C-alpha positions in Angstrom: -72.9 -23.5 61.9 -70.2 -23.7 64.1 -66.8 -24.9 62.2 -65.3 -25.9 65.3 -68.8 -28.0 66.3 -68.5 -29.4 62.8 -64.8 -30.3 63.5 -65.4 -32.3 66.4 -68.5 -34.0 65.6 -66.0 -35.1 62.6 -63.4 -36.4 64.9 -65.9 -38.0 67.4 -66.9 -40.0 64.4 -63.8 -40.5 62.9 -62.2 -42.2 66.4 -65.2 -44.1 67.0 -64.9 -45.8 63.6 -60.9 -46.3 63.8 -61.8 -47.5 67.5 -64.7 -50.1 66.5 -62.2 -51.4 63.7 -59.5 -51.8 66.2 -61.4 -53.7 68.7 -62.6 -56.1 65.7 -58.4 -56.7 64.6 -58.2 -57.0 68.7 -61.2 -59.8 68.6 -60.0 -61.2 65.6 -56.1 -61.8 67.2 -57.8 -63.2 70.2 -59.6 -65.8 68.5 -56.5 -66.9 66.5 -54.3 -67.2 69.9 -57.0 -69.1 71.5 -57.1 -71.6 68.5 -53.0 -71.8 68.7 -53.6 -72.4 72.7 -56.0 -75.3 72.3 -54.4 -77.1 69.2 -51.2 -76.6 71.6 -53.1 -78.1 74.5 -54.7 -81.1 72.2 -50.8 -82.0 71.4 -49.8 -82.2 74.8 -52.7 -84.3 75.7 -51.9 -86.9 73.0 -48.2 -87.2 73.9 -49.0 -88.3 77.6 -48.4 -91.6 77.9 -51.9 -93.8 77.9 -53.3 -94.5 81.8 -52.5 -97.6 83.4 -55.0 -100.5 83.4 -57.2 -100.1 86.2 -57.3 -101.3 89.8 -59.3 -103.8 90.9 -62.8 -103.4 92.5 -64.1 -106.8 92.9 -63.1 -110.0 93.6 -60.5 -111.5 95.9 -57.2 -110.5 94.2 -56.0 -107.0 94.8 -58.8 -105.8 96.3 -57.8 -106.0 100.2 -54.2 -104.8 101.8 -52.1 -107.1 104.3 -51.7 -104.2 106.8 -49.2 -106.9 108.9 -46.9 -107.2 105.8 
């Protein structure tokens, strides 16, 4: 068996294992970043002031506009 071929196979296998580990670490970091971003968005949404009361949709008050005023 050729030594160069054996070294090439070993180097390829090592590089692939190293790439898989790096991919797993990158995915873990991405998940943590998304969790932090979701938490920050939830905090911002909670900080918003309460919504104003809904406008009238029926009845004589608040449903008509006097355009001549």
